[in-house]
ZADO-1210 file (C-alpha; in nm, 4 decimals, padded with zeros to 6 digits):
<atoms>
<atom x="09.2316" y="09.4202" z="08.6673" code="MET" pos="1"/>
<atom x="09.2229" y="09.6592" z="08.9616" code="LEU" pos="2"/>
<atom x="08.9442" y="09.5536" z="09.1909" code="GLU" pos="3"/>
<atom x="08.9428" y="09.8034" z="09.4753" code="ARG" pos="4"/>
<atom x="09.0622" y="10.1351" z="09.5994" code="LEU" pos="5"/>
<atom x="08.9476" y="10.2223" z="09.9472" code="GLU" pos="6"/>
<atom x="09.0426" y="10.3707" z="10.2791" code="GLU" pos="7"/>
<atom x="09.0451" y="10.1181" z="10.5596" code="ILE" pos="8"/>
<atom x="09.1299" y="10.0969" z="10.9282" code="ALA" pos="9"/>
<atom x="09.4380" y="09.8787" z="10.9653" code="ALA" pos="10"/>
<atom x="09.7668" y="09.8583" z="11.1493" code="ARG" pos="11"/>
<atom x="10.0649" y="10.0141" z="10.9732" code="HIS" pos="12"/>
<atom x="10.4353" y="10.0771" z="11.0280" code="ALA" pos="13"/>
<atom x="10.7230" y="10.2158" z="10.8243" code="GLU" pos="14"/>
<atom x="11.0982" y="10.1830" z="10.8357" code="THR" pos="15"/>
<atom x="11.3593" y="10.3539" z="10.6227" code="ASP" pos="16"/>
<atom x="11.3198" y="10.0876" z="10.3559" code="SER" pos="17"/>
<atom x="10.9830" y="09.9138" z="10.4109" code="GLU" pos="18"/>
<atom x="10.6131" y="09.9760" z="10.4576" code="GLN" pos="19"/>
<atom x="10.4312" y="09.7175" z="10.6659" code="ILE" pos="20"/>
<atom x="10.0543" y="09.6704" z="10.6665" code="LEU" pos="21"/>
<atom x="09.8538" y="09.4231" z="10.8709" code="GLU" pos="22"/>
<atom x="09.5235" y="09.3312" z="10.7087" code="LEU" pos="23"/>
<atom x="09.2735" y="09.1596" z="10.9347" code="GLY" pos="24"/>
<atom x="09.0066" y="08.9205" z="10.8154" code="TYR" pos="25"/>
<atom x="08.7582" y="08.6729" z="10.9583" code="GLN" pos="26"/>
<atom x="08.6528" y="08.9332" z="11.2160" code="GLY" pos="27"/>
<atom x="09.0105" y="08.9855" z="11.3349" code="GLY" pos="28"/>
<atom x="09.0667" y="08.6162" z="11.3988" code="ARG" pos="29"/>
<atom x="09.3414" y="08.6074" z="11.1358" code="PHE" pos="30"/>
<atom x="09.5588" y="08.8648" z="10.9651" code="SER" pos="31"/>
<atom x="09.8009" y="08.8949" z="10.6779" code="ALA" pos="32"/>
<atom x="10.1182" y="09.0975" z="10.7075" code="LEU" pos="33"/>
<atom x="10.2104" y="09.2745" z="10.3845" code="VAL" pos="34"/>
<atom x="10.5666" y="09.4070" z="10.3557" code="VAL" pos="35"/>
<atom x="10.6514" y="09.6307" z="10.0619" code="LEU" pos="36"/>
<atom x="10.9836" y="09.7931" z="09.9815" code="PRO" pos="37"/>
<atom x="10.9754" y="10.1718" z="09.9687" code="LYS" pos="38"/>
<atom x="11.0698" y="10.3469" z="09.6486" code="GLU" pos="39"/>
<atom x="11.4459" y="10.3133" z="09.6042" code="GLY" pos="40"/>
<atom x="11.4544" y="09.9834" z="09.7951" code="SER" pos="41"/>
<atom x="11.4646" y="09.6446" z="09.6277" code="GLU" pos="42"/>
<atom x="11.2386" y="09.3538" z="09.7211" code="LEU" pos="43"/>
<atom x="11.5364" y="09.1169" z="09.7024" code="ALA" pos="44"/>
<atom x="11.7160" y="09.3250" z="09.9659" code="THR" pos="45"/>
<atom x="11.4140" y="09.3223" z="10.1966" code="VAL" pos="46"/>
<atom x="11.3839" y="08.9440" z="10.1528" code="GLU" pos="47"/>
<atom x="11.7531" y="08.8769" z="10.2131" code="SER" pos="48"/>
<atom x="11.7518" y="09.0791" z="10.5357" code="GLN" pos="49"/>
<atom x="11.4356" y="08.9211" z="10.6761" code="LEU" pos="50"/>
<atom x="11.4863" y="08.7569" z="11.0156" code="THR" pos="51"/>
<atom x="11.2583" y="08.6490" z="11.2961" code="GLY" pos="52"/>
<atom x="11.3806" y="08.9405" z="11.5062" code="ASP" pos="53"/>
<atom x="11.3080" y="09.1886" z="11.2271" code="LYS" pos="54"/>
<atom x="10.9593" y="09.0448" z="11.1778" code="LEU" pos="55"/>
<atom x="10.8943" y="09.0733" z="11.5527" code="SER" pos="56"/>
<atom x="11.0130" y="09.4367" z="11.5481" code="ALA" pos="57"/>
<atom x="10.7803" y="09.5188" z="11.2578" code="TRP" pos="58"/>
<atom x="10.4815" y="09.3645" z="11.4364" code="VAL" pos="59"/>
<atom x="10.5670" y="09.5495" z="11.7597" code="ALA" pos="60"/>
<atom x="10.5849" y="09.8791" z="11.5679" code="ALA" pos="61"/>
<atom x="10.2401" y="09.8452" z="11.4079" code="LEU" pos="62"/>
<atom x="09.9977" y="10.1245" z="11.4965" code="GLU" pos="63"/>
<atom x="09.6325" y="10.1716" z="11.4115" code="SER" pos="64"/>
<atom x="09.5828" y="10.4015" z="11.1154" code="ALA" pos="65"/>
<atom x="09.3476" y="10.4907" z="10.8332" code="GLN" pos="66"/>
<atom x="09.5285" y="10.3803" z="10.5184" code="VAL" pos="67"/>
<atom x="09.4441" y="10.4015" z="10.1514" code="ARG" pos="68"/>
<atom x="09.4715" y="10.0579" z="09.9958" code="VAL" pos="69"/>
<atom x="09.4908" y="10.0066" z="09.6256" code="GLU" pos="70"/>
<atom x="09.5148" y="09.6507" z="09.5100" code="GLY" pos="71"/>
<atom x="09.3654" y="09.3380" z="09.3730" code="TYR" pos="72"/>
<atom x="09.0942" y="09.1279" z="09.5274" code="ASN" pos="73"/>
<atom x="09.2253" y="08.7903" z="09.6271" code="PHE" pos="74"/>
<atom x="09.0742" y="08.4959" z="09.8005" code="ASP" pos="75"/>
<atom x="09.2734" y="08.2633" z="10.0208" code="ILE" pos="76"/>
<atom x="09.0968" y="07.9492" z="10.1232" code="ARG" pos="77"/>
<atom x="09.2301" y="07.6820" z="10.3513" code="LYS" pos="78"/>
<atom x="09.0473" y="07.4287" z="10.5559" code="HIS" pos="79"/>
<atom x="09.1379" y="07.4599" z="10.9212" code="VAL" pos="80"/>
<atom x="09.0623" y="07.1747" z="11.1538" code="LEU" pos="81"/>
<atom x="08.9755" y="07.2676" z="11.5081" code="GLU" pos="82"/>
<atom x="09.0487" y="07.0155" z="11.7792" code="TYR" pos="83"/>
<atom x="08.9062" y="07.0005" z="12.1281" code="ASP" pos="84"/>
<atom x="09.1697" y="06.9230" z="12.3913" code="ASP" pos="85"/>
</atoms>
């Protein structure tokens, strides 16, 4: 069931074969990086070519943009322990 269709402020980048979107949450404290293959590209190819250097290049290329997001609501919950040094 489609839960939302909205325009949001996010960071976005594109390559010849991928679209990259950084979605912030928790007031910008955390973010999720979503990488989608462009039409004509295969997810398996994107996955097989993924390296630390490529991930760093994608993050460096991100620019602020208004993007139209169409997707499902999801909820990720994890308990994070904070330690005082």
